[in-house]
C-alpha positions as CSV (number, residue, x, y, z in Angstrom):
1,M,-3.0,17.0,-28.6
2,S,0.7,17.1,-27.4
3,T,3.8,16.2,-29.4
4,R,6.3,13.9,-27.8
5,T,9.9,14.6,-28.3
6,L,12.9,12.6,-27.0
7,L,15.5,14.5,-25.3
8,T,18.8,13.8,-24.1
9,I,19.6,14.6,-20.3
10,E,21.7,17.6,-21.3
11,S,18.8,18.9,-23.7
12,F,16.3,18.3,-21.0
13,A,18.4,20.1,-18.4
14,E,19.0,23.0,-20.8
15,K,15.3,23.3,-21.5
16,L,14.5,23.7,-17.8
17,G,17.6,25.6,-17.0
18,I,18.9,23.2,-14.5
19,S,22.3,21.3,-14.3
20,R,22.7,17.8,-15.7
21,S,23.5,16.4,-12.1
22,T,20.1,18.0,-11.1
23,A,18.4,16.0,-14.0
24,Y,20.2,12.9,-13.0
25,S,19.3,13.3,-9.2
26,W,15.8,13.8,-10.1
27,L,16.0,10.4,-11.9
28,A,17.5,8.6,-9.1
29,D,15.0,10.2,-6.6
30,G,12.1,8.9,-8.7
31,K,10.8,12.4,-9.7
32,L,11.4,11.2,-13.3
33,V,9.6,7.8,-13.7
34,V,11.4,5.4,-16.0
35,G,8.7,4.1,-18.4
36,R,6.5,7.1,-18.1
37,H,9.0,10.2,-18.4
38,V,12.0,8.4,-19.2
39,V,13.2,5.7,-21.8
40,R,16.2,3.8,-20.8
41,I,17.9,1.2,-23.0
42,G,21.0,-0.1,-21.6
43,R,23.0,3.0,-20.9
44,V,21.1,5.2,-23.2
45,V,18.7,7.6,-21.4
46,R,16.2,9.7,-22.9
47,V,13.6,12.1,-21.4
48,V,10.0,12.0,-23.0
49,W,9.2,15.7,-23.4
50,D,5.6,16.2,-23.4
51,D,2.6,17.8,-21.6
52,D,2.3,14.9,-19.2
53,L,5.9,15.6,-18.2
54,L,5.4,19.2,-17.7
55,A,2.0,18.7,-15.8
56,H,4.0,16.1,-13.6
57,L,7.0,18.6,-12.8
58,L,4.4,21.4,-12.0
59,A,2.6,19.1,-9.5
60,I,5.6,18.0,-7.7
61,S,7.0,21.4,-7.5
62,V,3.7,22.7,-5.8
63,D,3.9,19.8,-3.2
64,E,7.7,20.4,-2.4
65,A,6.9,24.0,-2.1
66,E,3.9,23.6,0.5
67,E,6.4,20.8,2.4
68,L,9.3,23.6,2.6
69,R,7.0,26.6,3.7
70,P,7.4,27.1,7.4
71,Q,4.4,27.7,9.4
72,C,4.1,31.1,10.9
73,K,2.0,32.6,13.5
74,R,1.5,36.2,14.9
75,N,3.6,36.6,18.1
76,G,3.5,39.6,20.6
77,K,0.9,42.3,21.1
78,G,0.3,45.3,18.8
79,G,2.7,46.8,16.8
80,R,3.8,45.4,13.4
81,N,2.8,42.1,12.6
82,R,5.4,40.0,14.3
83,L,5.8,36.3,12.8
84,A,7.6,33.8,14.4
85,I,8.5,30.1,13.4
86,D,6.4,27.6,15.1
87,P,8.8,25.8,17.6
88,N,7.0,22.4,17.0
89,L,8.1,22.7,13.3
90,L,11.8,23.0,14.3
91,E,11.3,19.7,16.5
92,S,10.1,17.7,13.3
93,L,13.2,18.8,11.3
């Protein structure tokens, strides 16, 4: 069973080692869901620190890492492994 703790944005950012503005941008981008991960009453914002939040942050970090990883392929004959970025990937950016 996890214990739930309400943290200020500053405390949340400090625990994760991120800046306060990054925490607010996660909130604006929907990475932190109001009503599930965040309690907002008027101008007061608190982050619900529990196992669910940590699992959610891990899941989205894995998804983002997979999206950002460029597809590499072997290129050339013999020698060392020569890796090149797929040109189709560059067109999609």
